[in-house]
C-alpha positions as CSV (number, residue, x, y, z in Angstrom):
1,X,-10.7,-22.4,13.1
2,X,-8.4,-20.2,10.8
3,X,-6.0,-21.6,8.7
4,X,-2.4,-22.4,9.8
5,X,0.7,-20.3,9.1
6,X,4.4,-20.8,8.6
7,X,6.5,-19.4,11.3
8,X,7.6,-15.7,10.8
9,X,11.2,-15.1,10.0
10,X,12.7,-12.9,12.5
11,X,16.3,-13.3,11.8
12,X,16.7,-9.7,10.3
13,X,15.9,-6.9,12.7
14,X,13.4,-4.3,11.2
15,X,15.8,-1.5,11.1
16,X,18.3,-3.6,9.0
17,X,16.1,-4.1,5.9
18,X,17.8,-3.0,2.7
19,X,16.1,-1.0,0.0
20,X,15.4,-3.9,-2.3
21,X,14.2,-7.5,-2.1
22,X,16.2,-9.9,0.1
23,X,14.5,-13.2,-0.3
24,X,14.3,-15.1,3.0
25,X,12.6,-18.4,2.0
26,X,12.8,-19.5,-1.7
27,X,9.7,-21.3,-2.9
28,X,11.4,-24.8,-3.1
29,X,12.4,-24.3,0.6
30,X,9.0,-23.5,1.9
31,X,7.6,-25.9,4.4
32,X,4.0,-25.4,5.3
33,X,3.1,-25.5,9.0
34,X,1.9,-28.8,10.6
35,X,-0.1,-27.1,13.3
36,X,-2.7,-24.3,13.2
37,X,-2.0,-20.9,14.6
38,X,-4.3,-19.3,17.2
39,X,-3.8,-15.8,15.5
40,X,-7.1,-14.4,14.3
41,X,-9.6,-16.4,16.3
42,X,-12.4,-14.6,17.9
43,X,-12.8,-14.8,21.6
44,X,-15.7,-17.2,21.3
45,X,-13.7,-19.4,18.7
46,X,-10.6,-19.4,21.0
47,X,-12.7,-20.5,24.0
48,X,-14.2,-23.3,21.8
49,X,-10.6,-24.3,20.7
50,X,-9.3,-24.4,24.3
51,X,-12.2,-26.8,24.9
52,X,-10.9,-29.3,22.4
53,X,-7.5,-29.6,24.5
54,X,-9.4,-30.2,27.7
55,X,-9.6,-26.7,29.3
56,X,-12.6,-26.8,31.6
57,X,-15.5,-24.5,30.8
58,X,-15.1,-22.5,34.1
59,X,-11.6,-21.7,33.2
60,X,-12.0,-20.7,29.5
61,X,-12.9,-17.1,29.9
62,X,-9.9,-16.4,32.0
63,X,-7.6,-18.4,29.7
64,X,-9.0,-16.6,26.8
65,X,-8.1,-13.2,28.4
66,X,-4.6,-14.4,29.2
67,X,-3.9,-15.5,25.7
68,X,-5.5,-12.4,24.2
69,X,-3.2,-10.3,26.3
70,X,-0.1,-12.2,25.3
71,X,-0.9,-12.4,21.6
72,X,-2.3,-8.8,21.1
73,X,-0.5,-6.6,23.8
74,X,2.7,-8.4,24.2
75,X,3.1,-9.9,20.7
76,X,4.2,-13.3,21.9
77,X,5.6,-15.7,19.3
78,X,6.0,-18.6,21.6
79,X,3.7,-20.1,24.4
80,X,6.9,-20.3,26.6
81,X,6.8,-16.5,26.8
82,X,3.4,-16.5,28.6
83,X,4.5,-16.4,32.2
84,X,0.9,-16.0,33.6
85,X,0.0,-19.4,32.0
86,X,1.0,-22.5,33.8
87,X,3.8,-24.5,32.3
88,X,1.4,-27.5,31.9
89,X,-0.9,-25.5,29.7
90,X,1.8,-24.0,27.8
91,X,3.1,-27.4,26.8
92,X,-0.3,-28.6,25.9
93,X,-0.9,-25.5,23.8
94,X,2.4,-25.9,22.1
95,X,1.7,-29.5,21.3
96,X,-1.4,-28.6,19.3
97,X,-1.1,-25.0,18.1
98,X,1.4,-22.2,17.1
99,X,1.3,-18.5,17.5
100,X,2.7,-18.2,13.9
101,X,2.2,-15.3,11.5
102,X,2.6,-15.3,7.7
103,X,6.1,-16.0,6.5
104,X,8.0,-12.9,5.6
105,X,9.6,-13.7,2.1
106,X,10.9,-10.1,1.4
107,X,11.0,-6.6,2.9
108,X,11.5,-3.4,0.9
109,X,12.0,0.0,2.3
110,X,11.3,3.0,0.2
111,X,13.4,6.2,0.2
112,X,10.4,7.9,1.9
113,X,10.3,5.3,4.7
114,X,7.4,3.3,3.3
115,X,7.9,-0.4,4.0
116,X,6.4,-3.2,1.9
117,X,6.4,-6.9,2.9
118,X,5.8,-9.9,0.7
119,X,4.2,-12.6,2.8
120,X,3.9,-16.3,2.0
121,X,0.8,-18.3,3.0
122,X,0.1,-22.0,2.7
123,X,-1.9,-23.2,-0.3
124,X,-5.6,-23.6,0.1
125,X,-5.5,-27.3,-0.6
126,X,-3.0,-30.1,0.4
127,X,0.0,-30.3,-2.0
128,X,-0.8,-26.8,-3.5
129,X,2.0,-24.2,-3.9
130,X,2.0,-21.6,-1.4
131,X,0.4,-18.2,-2.0
132,X,1.8,-14.7,-1.6
133,X,0.3,-11.4,-0.7
134,X,1.7,-7.9,0.1
135,X,1.0,-5.4,2.8
136,X,2.5,-1.9,3.1
137,X,3.3,0.4,6.0
138,X,3.1,4.1,5.3
139,X,4.6,6.2,8.1
140,X,4.0,9.9,8.7
141,X,5.3,12.2,11.5
142,X,2.2,11.8,13.8
143,X,0.8,8.3,12.6
144,X,1.5,5.2,10.8
145,X,-0.9,3.5,8.4
146,X,-0.9,-0.2,7.5
147,X,-2.5,-1.2,4.2
148,X,-3.7,-4.8,4.4
149,X,-4.6,-7.3,1.8
150,X,-8.0,-9.3,1.9
151,X,-7.5,-11.7,-1.1
152,X,-4.6,-13.4,-3.1
153,X,-4.9,-11.5,-6.2
154,X,-8.1,-9.7,-6.9
155,X,-11.7,-10.5,-8.0
156,X,-12.0,-7.3,-10.0
157,X,-10.1,-6.1,-13.2
158,X,-9.9,-2.4,-12.7
159,X,-8.1,-1.2,-15.8
160,X,-5.8,1.4,-14.1
161,X,-4.8,-1.0,-11.2
162,X,-1.7,-3.2,-11.2
163,X,-3.3,-5.6,-8.7
164,X,-6.3,-6.0,-10.9
165,X,-4.0,-7.7,-13.5
166,X,-3.3,-10.6,-11.3
167,X,-6.1,-13.2,-11.2
168,X,-8.0,-14.0,-8.0
169,X,-6.5,-17.2,-6.3
170,X,-8.4,-17.3,-3.0
171,X,-9.8,-15.3,-0.2
172,X,-7.7,-14.8,3.0
173,X,-8.8,-16.2,6.3
174,X,-9.4,-14.0,9.3
175,X,-6.1,-15.1,10.7
176,X,-4.2,-14.3,7.6
177,X,-5.6,-10.8,7.7
178,X,-4.8,-10.2,11.3
179,X,-1.5,-12.0,10.7
180,X,-0.4,-9.1,8.4
181,X,-0.8,-6.6,11.2
182,X,1.0,-9.0,13.5
183,X,4.0,-9.2,11.2
184,X,4.1,-5.5,10.7
185,X,4.1,-4.9,14.4
186,X,6.8,-7.7,14.9
187,X,9.1,-6.0,12.3
188,X,8.5,-2.5,13.8
189,X,8.9,-3.5,17.4
190,X,5.4,-2.2,18.0
191,X,4.5,-4.3,21.0
192,X,4.4,-3.5,24.7
193,X,8.0,-3.8,26.0
194,X,9.5,-4.6,22.7
195,X,12.6,-2.7,21.1
196,X,11.3,-0.2,18.5
197,X,12.5,-0.1,15.0
198,X,14.7,2.7,14.0
199,X,14.8,4.3,10.6
200,X,14.0,7.3,8.4
201,X,10.3,8.5,8.3
202,X,9.0,6.6,11.3
203,X,6.5,8.4,13.5
204,X,8.1,10.6,16.3
205,X,4.7,11.0,18.1
206,X,2.4,8.7,20.0
207,X,3.1,5.4,21.7
208,X,2.7,3.1,18.7
209,X,4.0,3.0,15.1
210,X,0.8,1.5,13.6
211,X,-2.1,3.7,14.5
212,X,-4.4,3.3,11.4
213,X,-5.4,0.2,9.3
214,X,-6.8,0.5,5.8
215,X,-8.3,-2.5,3.9
216,X,-6.8,-1.1,0.6
217,X,-4.3,-3.8,-0.3
218,X,-4.8,-6.6,-2.7
219,X,-8.4,-7.8,-3.3
220,X,-11.9,-6.4,-2.8
221,X,-12.7,-6.7,0.9
222,X,-16.4,-6.9,0.5
223,X,-16.1,-10.1,-1.6
224,X,-14.5,-11.7,1.4
225,X,-16.9,-10.1,3.8
226,X,-17.1,-12.5,6.7
227,X,-13.3,-13.1,7.0
228,X,-12.7,-9.2,6.8
229,X,-15.5,-8.6,9.4
230,X,-14.1,-11.2,11.9
231,X,-10.6,-10.0,11.4
232,X,-11.3,-6.2,12.0
233,X,-13.3,-7.0,15.1
234,X,-10.1,-8.7,16.5
235,X,-8.1,-5.6,15.5
236,X,-10.5,-3.3,17.0
237,X,-10.7,-5.2,20.4
238,X,-10.0,-2.7,23.2
239,X,-8.1,-5.3,25.2
240,X,-5.8,-6.3,22.4
241,X,-4.4,-4.5,19.3
242,X,-7.1,-1.9,20.1
243,X,-7.1,0.2,17.0
244,X,-10.3,2.3,17.1
245,X,-12.9,1.6,14.5
246,X,-12.6,5.4,13.5
247,X,-9.0,4.5,12.5
248,X,-9.9,1.5,10.5
249,X,-11.1,2.1,6.9
250,X,-12.5,-0.4,4.5
251,X,-12.1,0.4,0.9
252,X,-14.5,-1.0,-1.8
253,X,-14.9,-0.6,-5.5
254,X,-18.7,-0.7,-4.9
255,X,-20.2,-4.2,-3.8
256,X,-23.4,-2.6,-3.0
257,X,-25.2,-5.3,-1.1
258,X,-22.4,-5.7,1.5
259,X,-21.9,-1.8,2.2
260,X,-24.8,-1.7,4.6
261,X,-23.5,-4.9,6.3
262,X,-20.0,-3.3,6.8
263,X,-21.5,-0.4,8.6
264,X,-23.8,-2.5,10.8
265,X,-21.5,-5.5,11.5
266,X,-18.0,-3.7,11.5
267,X,-18.7,-0.1,12.1
268,X,-15.5,1.1,10.5
269,X,-15.0,4.1,8.1
270,X,-15.8,3.6,4.5
271,X,-13.8,4.5,1.4
272,X,-15.3,4.0,-2.0
273,X,-13.1,3.8,-5.2
274,X,-15.2,6.0,-7.4
275,X,-12.8,7.3,-10.2
276,X,-15.4,8.5,-12.7
277,X,-18.7,10.5,-12.7
278,X,-20.3,8.8,-15.8
279,X,-21.3,5.1,-16.0
280,X,-19.9,4.6,-19.4
281,X,-16.4,5.7,-18.2
282,X,-16.6,3.9,-14.8
283,X,-17.7,0.7,-16.7
284,X,-14.3,0.7,-18.3
285,X,-12.2,1.9,-15.3
286,X,-14.1,-0.1,-12.8
287,X,-16.0,-3.0,-14.5
288,X,-18.0,-3.8,-11.3
289,X,-19.9,-0.7,-12.3
290,X,-21.8,-2.6,-14.8
291,X,-23.3,-4.6,-12.0
292,X,-23.7,-1.8,-9.5
293,X,-24.0,1.5,-11.2
294,X,-23.1,4.9,-9.7
295,X,-26.6,5.9,-8.7
296,X,-27.1,2.6,-6.9
297,X,-23.6,2.9,-5.2
298,X,-24.2,6.4,-4.0
299,X,-27.7,5.6,-2.7
300,X,-25.9,2.9,-0.5
301,X,-23.4,5.4,0.6
302,X,-26.1,7.9,1.7
303,X,-27.7,5.2,3.8
304,X,-24.5,3.8,5.2
305,X,-25.0,3.1,9.0
306,X,-23.4,5.8,11.1
307,X,-22.5,8.2,8.2
308,X,-22.5,11.7,9.5
309,X,-20.3,14.9,9.3
310,X,-18.1,13.4,12.0
311,X,-18.0,9.9,10.1
312,X,-17.6,11.0,6.5
313,X,-17.2,8.5,3.6
314,X,-14.1,9.0,1.6
315,X,-14.4,9.0,-2.2
316,X,-11.2,7.9,-3.9
317,X,-10.7,9.4,-7.3
318,X,-7.5,8.6,-9.2
319,X,-6.3,11.3,-11.6
320,X,-5.8,9.9,-15.2
321,X,-4.5,12.3,-17.8
322,X,-7.3,13.2,-20.4
323,X,-9.5,10.4,-19.1
324,X,-11.4,11.7,-16.1
325,X,-9.6,14.9,-15.1
326,X,-11.6,17.6,-17.0
327,X,-12.9,20.5,-14.8
328,X,-16.4,19.5,-16.0
329,X,-15.7,16.2,-14.2
330,X,-14.9,18.0,-11.1
331,X,-18.1,20.0,-11.2
332,X,-20.1,16.8,-11.9
333,X,-18.5,15.0,-9.1
334,X,-19.6,17.8,-6.7
335,X,-23.0,17.4,-7.9
336,X,-23.1,13.6,-7.6
337,X,-22.0,13.7,-3.9
338,X,-24.7,16.2,-2.8
339,X,-26.2,15.1,0.5
340,X,-23.5,12.6,1.4
341,X,-21.1,13.6,4.2
342,X,-17.9,13.1,2.2
343,X,-14.3,13.9,1.6
344,X,-12.7,13.3,-1.7
345,X,-9.1,11.9,-1.9
346,X,-7.5,12.9,-5.3
347,X,-4.9,10.2,-6.1
348,X,-2.1,10.9,-8.5
349,X,-2.0,7.9,-10.8
350,X,0.9,5.7,-9.9
351,X,2.4,4.2,-13.1
352,X,3.3,0.5,-13.3
353,X,5.0,-1.6,-16.1
354,X,2.6,-2.0,-19.0
355,X,0.0,0.5,-18.2
356,X,-1.6,2.7,-20.8
357,X,-2.6,5.4,-18.5
358,X,-0.7,8.6,-17.4
359,X,-0.9,10.8,-14.3
360,X,-2.8,14.2,-14.8
361,X,-0.6,17.2,-14.9
362,X,-0.1,18.7,-11.5
363,X,-1.7,22.0,-12.6
364,X,-4.8,20.2,-13.6
365,X,-5.0,18.3,-10.4
366,X,-4.8,21.6,-8.5
367,X,-7.5,23.1,-10.4
368,X,-9.7,20.0,-10.0
369,X,-9.0,20.1,-6.2
370,X,-9.9,23.8,-6.1
371,X,-13.4,23.2,-7.6
372,X,-14.1,20.5,-5.1
373,X,-12.8,22.6,-2.1
374,X,-14.8,25.6,-3.2
375,X,-17.9,23.5,-3.2
376,X,-17.3,22.7,0.6
377,X,-15.7,19.4,0.5
378,X,-12.2,18.5,1.8
379,X,-10.1,17.6,-1.3
380,X,-6.7,16.4,-0.2
381,X,-4.4,15.3,-2.8
382,X,-2.8,12.0,-1.7
383,X,1.0,12.3,-1.7
384,X,2.3,9.3,-3.6
385,X,4.4,7.0,-1.2
386,X,6.5,4.1,-1.9
387,X,6.6,4.5,-5.8
388,X,10.2,3.3,-6.0
389,X,9.1,-0.1,-4.5
390,X,5.7,-0.4,-6.3
391,X,4.0,0.1,-2.9
392,X,1.8,3.1,-3.9
393,X,-1.9,3.0,-4.4
394,X,-2.9,0.5,-7.3
395,X,0.6,-0.9,-7.5
396,X,0.4,-4.0,-5.3
397,X,0.9,-7.3,-7.0
398,X,2.7,-10.5,-5.7
399,X,6.3,-9.6,-6.3
400,X,7.2,-13.0,-7.6
401,X,5.1,-12.2,-10.7
402,X,6.8,-8.9,-11.3
403,X,10.4,-10.1,-11.0
404,X,12.1,-11.6,-14.1
405,X,13.5,-15.3,-13.9
406,X,17.1,-13.8,-13.8
407,X,16.1,-11.6,-10.8
408,X,14.3,-14.4,-9.0
409,X,17.5,-16.6,-9.3
410,X,19.8,-13.8,-8.2
411,X,17.6,-13.2,-5.1
412,X,17.6,-16.9,-4.3
413,X,21.4,-17.0,-4.6
414,X,21.6,-14.1,-2.3
415,X,19.3,-15.8,0.3
416,X,21.5,-18.8,0.3
417,X,24.5,-16.8,1.4
418,X,22.6,-15.2,4.3
């Protein structure tokens, strides 16, 4: 069974979020949940859990389908909302479980419509302080992408990445990963029959705000493989949240042994944080390269299950001024990726406090992109989003670490007057 959650704070409607932190639950007021949440359990685990409260084997499949619908289509937060479930079973479920998501500590809205949530999770052990992660919603006119975290902190220490400066605290459970999507859909009103959020930048087309999920938040997903796999299979289930595996992308810094497993056991799209064309430089930028060098990583990509021109691997390449942005690097990148169905995302570096790196000049980025494009690869330059709220690529880090003591006290004072 997945770990328990604190009930999500829904006192502030999604469209009312101010630009800036408004802390909802100061650390000293956090009360961990007493009962486990059913969010994130697989169908088999949910059936087994129902057995522990006396649901007969012959009824479990039907009851699982009912709960699945209410959880992942309707977005129910209380068992009492489940009108197709008997009141007796509603009461029994409520006595033993919750439908809680992670606790929303703070919400930030960027000038470009990007939204970032700071979420609080219980500590891993009894008496331990709660933990925090971030997830980010990036709206565009025709779709909305949710960037989800897999770990509290990060296993890796990539030198250009703000998240990498925060030590790894623990892996997230499947329920905590699915719970991030539940929170985002709650805040956006993205459930069947719910009142939809209003605000600048939200998608105008389609019947849902969250159409894509990327495992590109805090942490290295392939170092938390089983939990990420189990969570993404829940997210992709066609009778629930139903986000197509072709709209789910897992990003890795190159944990080679688990790349093939991701293709075989999850079947989602793959993105690889490459960022350099030479081992000596990648060793510095992405220290995991010392364990799994470029040649070994690219061999795993060539053999990724299901890779084809229709299911290309995305290679992420952050543009660092005078570090990896020479035109010779672009030509070497094209040569390295020969034979791999790929597209190359060029990412303008997003600065963060204390970094020694700078973003490449725009003229250099355009010339770099042109070399790649002329070699036959798609080479979009990722538009920086959410920079003003530190929600852009490589900027995520538990916000309580970024805020000064004075800022934290001010936020808590604001929260006390809510």
